[in-house]
C-alpha positions in Angstrom: 78.9 78.9 114.9 80.2 78.6 118.4 78.4 77.1 121.4 79.6 76.7 124.9 79.6 73.2 126.4 77.8 72.4 129.6 80.4 69.9 130.8 83.5 71.9 131.6 86.1 69.1 132.2 88.2 67.4 129.4 91.3 65.3 129.6 91.8 66.3 133.2 91.6 70.0 132.4 88.8 72.2 133.5 87.7 75.8 133.0 89.3 78.5 135.1 92.4 76.3 135.6 95.9 77.6 134.8 97.9 75.5 132.3 101.2 75.7 130.5 101.2 75.9 126.8 104.8 75.3 125.7 105.3 78.1 123.1 103.3 80.7 125.1 103.8 79.9 128.8 101.1 80.1 131.5 97.5 80.7 130.5 94.0 80.1 131.9 91.4 78.0 130.3 88.4 80.3 130.1 86.0 78.0 128.3 85.6 74.7 126.5 83.7 75.4 123.2 82.4 73.5 120.2 82.9 74.9 116.8 81.7 73.7 113.4 84.4 74.0 110.8 83.7 72.7 107.3 81.0 70.4 108.5 83.1 68.9 111.3 82.5 69.7 115.0 85.6 70.4 117.0 85.8 70.7 120.7 88.3 73.5 121.7 90.0 74.7 124.9 89.9 78.5 124.9 93.0 79.6 126.7 93.6 83.3 127.7 97.1 84.7 128.1 96.2 87.8 130.0 99.6 89.5 130.0 100.0 89.0 126.3 96.4 90.0 125.6 96.0 86.8 123.5 93.5 84.0 123.3 94.4 80.6 121.9 92.0 77.9 120.8 93.4 74.4 121.1 91.5 71.3 119.9 90.9 69.0 122.8 92.1 66.1 120.7 95.5 67.9 120.1 96.3 68.7 123.8 98.8 65.9 124.2 100.6 66.5 120.9 100.7 70.2 121.6 102.4 69.6 124.9 99.8 71.4 127.0 100.2 70.5 130.7 99.0 71.4 134.2 101.1 73.8 136.3 104.1 72.2 138.0 103.7 71.0 141.6 105.5 72.7 144.5 108.3 70.1 144.4 109.1 70.7 140.8 109.1 74.5 141.3 111.5 74.0 144.2 113.7 71.9 142.0 113.6 74.6 139.3 114.5 77.3 141.8 117.4 75.1 143.1 118.6 74.8 139.5 119.2 78.5 139.5 121.9 78.2 142.2 124.0 75.9 140.1 127.1 76.9 138.0 126.3 78.3 134.6 127.0 75.8 131.8 127.9 77.5 128.6 128.9 75.2 125.7 131.8 76.2 123.4 129.7 76.4 120.3 128.8 79.3 118.1 126.2 81.7 119.6 123.7 81.0 116.9 123.7 77.3 117.8 123.4 78.0 121.5 120.7 80.5 120.9 118.7 77.9 119.0 119.2 75.4 121.9 118.1 78.1 124.4 115.0 78.9 122.3 114.1 75.2 122.1 114.4 74.9 125.9 112.2 78.0 126.5 109.5 76.7 124.1 109.6 73.2 125.5 107.5 74.3 128.5 109.8 72.3 130.8 110.3 74.3 133.9 113.7 72.8 134.7 115.0 73.5 131.1 113.7 77.1 131.3 115.5 77.5 134.7 118.7 76.2 133.1 118.4 79.0 130.4 117.8 81.6 133.1 120.8 80.4 135.1 123.1 80.2 132.0 122.2 83.6 130.7 122.1 85.5 134.0 124.6 88.3 134.3 125.5 89.9 137.6 126.2 93.6 137.8 129.9 92.9 137.9 129.8 91.0 134.5 130.0 92.5 131.0 126.8 93.6 129.2 124.8 90.9 127.4 124.3 91.2 123.7 120.8 92.2 122.5 119.9 88.6 121.5 121.3 87.2 124.8 119.2 89.7 126.8 116.1 88.9 124.8 116.4 85.1 125.4 117.2 85.7 129.1 114.1 87.9 129.5 111.9 85.5 127.7 113.1 82.6 129.9 112.8 84.7 133.1 109.3 85.7 132.1 108.1 82.1 131.5 109.6 80.9 134.8 108.3 83.9 136.7 104.7 83.4 135.5 104.7 79.7 136.5 106.3 80.3 139.9 103.8 83.1 140.5 100.8 80.9 139.5 102.0 77.9 141.6 103.0 79.9 144.7 100.1 82.3 144.4 102.5 85.3 144.2 102.4 88.5 142.0 104.8 88.5 139.1 107.0 91.0 140.9 107.2 88.8 144.0 108.0 85.7 141.8 110.7 87.6 140.1 112.3 88.6 143.4 112.2 84.9 144.5 114.0 84.0 141.2 116.6 86.8 141.5 117.2 85.8 145.2 118.0 82.2 144.0 120.3 83.5 141.3 122.2 85.6 143.8 122.9 82.4 145.9 124.7 80.8 142.9 128.5 80.6 142.6 130.2 84.0 142.7 129.7 85.4 139.2 132.7 87.4 138.3 134.1 88.5 135.0 133.1 86.5 131.9 136.7 85.0 131.5 136.4 83.5 135.1 133.1 81.9 134.1 134.7 80.6 130.9 137.6 79.2 132.9 135.2 77.5 135.3 133.3 76.0 132.4 136.5 74.6 130.9 137.1 72.6 134.1 133.7 70.9 133.7 133.2 68.1 131.2 131.4 69.5 128.2 128.3 67.9 126.7 128.5 67.0 123.1 126.1 68.9 120.8 123.4 66.7 119.3 
């Protein structure tokens, strides 16, 4: 049995507020409900992910451990957009290992980490095609970043995507893949954990 709560503010979150849930991106708290499950009463945030046509119920007590957070502030969004103009950093490890690292960054919910994935996997028109898995990870990271930028700056998704693409275009000249590889060799490489 589900009943809506009268008080609509828990742990600093309130109904109709946009939040970031790490593994799903930006959603909106549509309600705070109580549900009785096996004789125990649980208080739940009901989060709607409109674009994915999905609703998630998160126990209020698990918000911190789940990593749910408020939207980034304007300064963090600006830092994320600035990250896009940097030089791509591609480690010399097997693709499967890098793909796992990119996936972890995307699902971390950290805007800067997501911006790094967008920057590192971006391909200009003059560069070779991406593999299917590279393109999937790039589009996933771009979508997460676009939704947060759109929510923070009160833009449409398309406008936010244009802002992101404009920042990517300001990055270092992106030529052929071997030029990027040569540039990366000149930079000190991070050791894989």
